[in-house]
N, C-alpha and C positions, 0 to 999 in steps of 0.2 A: 296456704292456698290451695285448695280441692281442686278436684276434676275440674267439677264444674265449672270452674272464679268462686268469689262471697255472696254463695244464694244463701238468702236465710230461711231455711227450709220451715222452720217452726210458723213464721211471718205465711208463705206463701200456700203453705195448708189452708192456716184460718183463714185467711181471706177466699181461696179457693172454696174452702167450705160453706162460707156464710154467701161467698155468691150462685152456689149452689143453691145454695135454701132463697135465698131472693127470687130467683126465676122459679121456680119451685114455687113460691108460695104468688105470684104474682100471674101465673098460669092456675092454678088454683084458685085463688080466689079473682080473676077474670074469669074464669070459666061460670063461679058460682055468680057472683053481679051482673055477667053479663045475661045467661037464662033468666035472674029474677029480673032484672028494669026490662029486658030488652022480647024475653021469652025465645028466640029463636035467634040464635046469632049466626053470622053467615059463615059459609064454607070456609073461607080462606082464615076467617076469627080465629074458627077453630080448630083449626089447624096449628096456627102458630101458636097459642094458648094449649094445646094438647104436646109439639115441642120441648116449648119453654117449660110445661111438666115434665118428660122423661129429660131433658137435656138437663136439670134443675140435682134430677136424683141422681144422673151418671157422675156430673160432676161433683155433688157434694158428697158420693160414696170412691171418688182416685181418686182425687186431689188429697185428702189425708192419706192414701195410701200408696200413690204414688213420691210427694214431698216428704210425707212422714215416714216412711217404711225404707222404699225402693231406693230412691237417690239416696239417702245419706247412707244405708249398705255399702252402695254402687264407688261410694270416696276410699 
């Protein structure tokens, strides 16, 4: 048993990356489809979709780094 219990690091890294990718795709497609269908989106909707994109990129980049490299090295 490691320092952080029995965490399956490869699974967490893959799931975090896929969650980040999903958030990015939802945000990007929401903006593209929303602007195509509705023309202009309300400001709160634009903000939420932009936040999805940013959080998706951050999560997609940081979870493999944290769960794939940093935490296994600290055990």
